[in-house]
C-alpha positions in Angstrom: 252.4 165.1 179.4 252.8 161.4 180.3 250.4 159.1 177.7 251.9 156.0 178.2 248.7 154.4 175.9 249.2 156.6 173.2 253.2 156.5 173.4 252.8 152.5 173.1 250.5 152.4 170.5 252.8 154.3 168.5 255.5 152.4 169.5 253.7 149.5 167.6 253.4 151.3 164.1 254.9 153.0 161.3 254.3 154.9 158.6 253.6 154.8 154.9 253.2 157.1 152.1 249.8 157.8 150.2 248.2 160.2 147.7 245.0 159.8 146.1 244.7 159.1 142.7 242.6 161.9 141.5 242.6 165.6 142.2 245.6 168.2 143.7 245.7 166.4 147.4 249.4 166.1 148.6 251.0 163.2 149.5 250.5 162.2 153.4 252.1 159.7 156.0 249.6 157.7 157.5 250.2 155.4 160.7 249.4 152.1 161.0 250.2 149.1 163.2 250.1 145.5 162.6 250.1 142.8 165.4 249.9 139.1 165.0 251.7 135.9 162.9 252.4 137.7 159.1 250.7 134.6 158.0 247.8 134.5 160.3 243.7 135.5 158.6 243.8 139.4 158.0 241.5 141.1 160.1 241.4 145.2 159.3 240.3 146.9 162.5 238.3 150.8 161.5 238.3 153.5 163.3 235.7 156.7 163.6 235.5 160.6 164.1 237.3 162.2 165.3 239.3 159.6 166.8 241.7 157.0 165.7 243.0 153.4 165.7 243.9 153.7 169.2 239.9 153.1 169.7 241.0 149.3 169.0 244.1 149.2 172.1 243.1 146.2 173.9 240.7 144.7 171.3 244.1 143.7 168.9 246.0 142.9 171.7 243.3 140.5 172.0 242.5 139.2 168.5 246.4 139.2 167.4 246.4 135.7 169.1 244.7 134.5 166.0 244.4 137.0 163.7 247.2 139.6 161.2 245.4 142.4 163.3 245.9 145.4 161.1 244.5 149.1 161.9 245.7 152.3 160.3 244.7 156.3 161.3 243.0 158.1 158.0 244.3 161.2 157.1 243.2 164.2 159.5 243.4 161.5 162.7 245.7 159.9 165.2 249.1 159.7 164.5 248.7 161.0 160.1 249.1 164.0 158.5 246.4 166.4 159.1 247.2 169.0 156.1 244.1 171.7 156.4 242.2 171.8 153.2 243.5 168.8 152.2 240.2 167.4 151.2 238.9 164.7 153.7 236.1 162.2 152.3 235.1 159.2 153.0 235.8 158.0 149.2 239.3 159.1 149.3 239.4 156.6 152.9 237.9 153.9 151.3 240.6 154.1 148.4 242.9 153.8 150.9 241.9 151.3 152.3 241.7 149.4 149.2 245.8 150.7 148.5 246.4 149.7 152.4 245.1 145.8 151.7 246.6 145.6 148.4 250.2 147.0 148.6 251.0 147.5 152.3 249.4 144.4 154.2 249.4 142.3 150.4 245.6 140.6 152.1 244.0 138.0 149.5 241.3 137.4 152.0 240.0 138.8 155.4 238.1 140.2 157.7 236.5 143.6 158.0 235.6 145.4 161.6 234.5 148.7 161.1 233.2 151.3 164.0 231.5 155.1 163.9 232.5 156.8 160.8 234.3 153.6 159.4 231.6 151.8 159.0 230.7 154.4 156.5 233.9 153.7 154.8 233.2 149.9 155.3 230.2 150.2 153.2 232.0 151.6 150.3 234.8 149.2 150.4 232.1 146.5 151.0 230.2 147.6 147.4 233.7 147.3 145.8 234.5 143.6 147.0 231.0 142.7 145.8 231.4 143.8 142.3 234.9 142.6 142.2 236.7 145.4 142.0 239.0 144.9 145.1 242.3 142.8 145.4 241.2 141.3 148.3 238.0 138.9 148.8 235.9 139.8 151.9 234.9 137.4 153.9 233.5 139.4 156.7 232.0 142.3 157.1 231.1 143.5 160.8 229.2 146.9 161.5 229.3 148.6 165.7 227.8 151.5 166.9 227.9 154.5 164.4 224.9 156.7 162.4 224.3 154.7 159.5 221.0 155.5 158.9 221.1 159.2 160.3 217.2 159.8 160.9 217.1 157.7 163.4 220.5 159.4 165.3 220.8 161.8 167.8 223.4 164.1 166.7 224.8 166.0 169.6 225.4 169.7 169.9 228.9 169.4 169.5 228.7 167.9 166.3 226.1 170.1 164.6 228.5 173.2 165.8 231.8 171.4 164.0 229.6 170.6 161.1 228.6 174.4 160.4 231.0 176.3 158.9 229.7 180.0 160.9 228.9 178.4 164.4 232.9 176.1 164.1 234.6 179.5 163.6 233.2 180.8 166.7 234.0 177.6 168.4 237.5 176.8 167.5 239.4 179.3 169.7 237.8 177.7 172.8 238.3 174.0 171.9 241.6 172.4 172.8 242.4 168.5 172.8 241.8 167.7 176.6 238.6 169.5 176.8 237.4 167.5 173.8 238.5 164.3 175.5 237.3 165.3 178.7 233.6 166.1 177.0 233.3 162.5 175.0 234.8 160.5 178.1 231.8 162.3 179.3 229.4 161.5 177.5 230.5 158.5 175.0 232.1 155.8 177.5 230.6 154.1 180.2 231.2 154.2 183.0 231.9 158.1 181.8 235.8 158.3 181.9 237.3 161.7 183.3 240.5 163.5 182.9 243.3 161.2 184.6 241.7 158.1 182.9 244.5 156.1 180.5 241.8 156.4 177.7 241.1 160.4 177.9 244.8 160.8 178.1 245.6 158.8 175.3 242.2 161.1 173.4 244.3 163.8 175.0 247.0 163.2 173.1 246.1 162.0 169.6 244.0 164.9 168.9 246.6 167.1 170.1 249.1 165.1 167.3 249.4 167.7 164.4 247.1 170.0 165.9 244.2 167.8 164.9 241.4 170.1 166.2 241.8 172.6 163.4 240.4 170.1 160.8 237.7 168.8 162.7 234.8 171.0 160.4 236.6 169.2 157.6 236.8 165.8 159.2 233.3 165.6 159.9 231.8 166.4 156.9 231.3 163.0 156.0 227.4 163.5 157.8 227.3 164.8 154.7 228.3 162.9 152.2 226.9 159.9 154.2 223.2 161.7 154.4 223.6 162.0 150.4 224.6 158.2 149.7 223.1 156.2 152.5 220.2 154.8 151.1 222.2 153.0 148.6 225.4 151.9 150.6 222.6 150.2 152.6 220.6 149.1 149.8 223.8 147.6 147.9 224.7 145.7 151.8 221.6 144.2 151.5 223.0 142.2 148.3 226.5 141.5 149.3 227.3 137.8 149.1 229.3 137.6 152.2 227.8 138.2 155.8 227.3 141.0 157.8 227.1 141.3 162.0 226.1 143.9 163.5 227.5 144.7 167.2 225.9 147.6 169.1 226.6 148.7 172.8 223.1 149.4 173.8 223.6 152.6 176.3 224.7 154.8 173.1 222.3 157.3 173.2 224.2 159.3 169.8 223.5 156.1 167.3 221.0 154.8 169.9 219.8 151.1 169.2 217.0 151.4 167.2 219.7 152.5 164.3 221.1 149.0 164.6 217.5 147.6 164.8 216.2 149.3 161.6 219.2 148.5 159.5 218.9 144.7 160.7 215.4 144.7 160.0 215.3 146.4 156.8 218.1 145.3 155.3 220.2 142.1 157.4 217.3 140.1 158.5 216.2 138.3 155.1 219.8 139.1 153.8 221.2 135.2 153.2 224.4 134.4 154.3 224.3 133.6 158.3 223.9 137.4 159.3 223.7 138.3 163.0 222.9 141.1 165.6 224.5 140.8 168.8 223.5 143.6 171.7 226.3 144.6 174.6 224.8 145.1 178.0 227.0 148.1 179.7 228.3 149.2 177.2 228.5 153.1 175.7 229.0 154.2 172.1 232.7 153.0 172.3 231.9 149.7 173.3 235.3 148.0 172.1 236.5 150.4 174.7 234.2 150.0 177.5 233.7 146.3 177.4 236.7 144.9 175.0 236.3 141.5 176.2 232.6 141.2 175.6 233.3 143.0 171.8 236.3 139.8 171.1 233.5 137.1 172.8 231.5 138.3 170.2 233.3 139.2 167.5 234.8 135.1 167.8 231.3 134.4 168.0 229.9 135.7 164.8 233.3 134.3 163.1 232.7 131.1 164.2 229.0 130.6 164.3 227.1 127.4 166.1 224.2 126.6 163.2 222.1 125.3 166.2 222.5 128.6 168.2 219.8 130.2 169.3 218.9 133.9 170.2 220.0 134.7 174.2 222.9 135.7 176.3 226.0 134.5 175.2 227.4 133.4 178.9 225.2 133.1 181.8 227.3 136.3 183.9 224.7 139.1 184.6 225.6 141.5 181.2 226.7 138.9 179.0 226.5 140.1 175.4 223.1 139.0 173.4 223.2 137.3 170.3 219.4 139.5 169.2 218.4 137.4 165.8 220.5 135.7 162.9 219.0 136.0 159.4 216.3 133.7 158.0 214.9 133.4 154.3 211.6 134.7 155.2 209.6 135.3 158.2 207.0 132.8 158.8 202.8 133.8 159.0 201.6 134.1 162.6 199.3 131.4 162.6 202.1 129.1 161.9 203.9 129.8 165.0 201.0 128.7 166.3 200.6 125.2 165.3 201.7 122.3 167.5 203.7 120.5 164.6 206.0 123.6 163.6 209.4 123.6 163.7 211.1 125.8 166.4 212.3 129.0 165.2 215.8 128.9 166.1 217.0 131.8 164.9 
């Protein structure tokens, strides 16, 4: 199969060996990509399930003009090793992130941008940073479309099948890399993508690499891990000392905007530190693929915020990204808003 997008991404990266500190897991080869000047500010991009760092293909290229953009494929994903029974988990992946940033990249400070399953890894890492247990000082955390509050998510039948051992044992034989890629293209991208689309062909290639279909069931168990710990992670998020930005594609039905709104209202709206919530119209779950230019515009807007920026579209064009809200110290009383001499709310 001719997969120029996947081939190009692979050609830009390299590999390093890593092994978890605890347990009897074998060493694995980890694929990673670095783009941009080596002296530029570090920006780490974290991918989700069941895809890989290739999700950031276009975003990484644009951001490399300003940042030292770094991305890796977790074990079980993309071009990294995918041994069966290896013991895949969010906590191991967070350990890998710490190793990557400190030992491979040598980052002292940086920004972390996460998506989907990567949000869960990033939340664990944010807690490490907030507690002073990381070699890197986290300057800004950015979360995008993910099931970060499971009670408000809509898990698909495919996800439920992959989660259950018995169901997966019956379905696994019929799932191929191309079928999985085409199914995702039809449901999680806007507009839908079909066979032959560069993104679908790239996904087919990374699912096929190292026989990734065989570890789908093991990889999606992160949802079980998340269900046990998500309340603790979100509570910790509300207390981190660095800004947190949430960017959401509005067409997502698996991780709908109500997830972002709930997390914002409950944990971030009154959190100190210049936090922000953005929506991107005409974007689905893979917002960084659907609208990479808009994603980059929002990200730069969040990282270089104007103090007087009020909610609204970032530009006049139809479908422009929206700044929905900025954090504030307190909510005003309803009656205060009706007074003529009340200061305007610029949040």
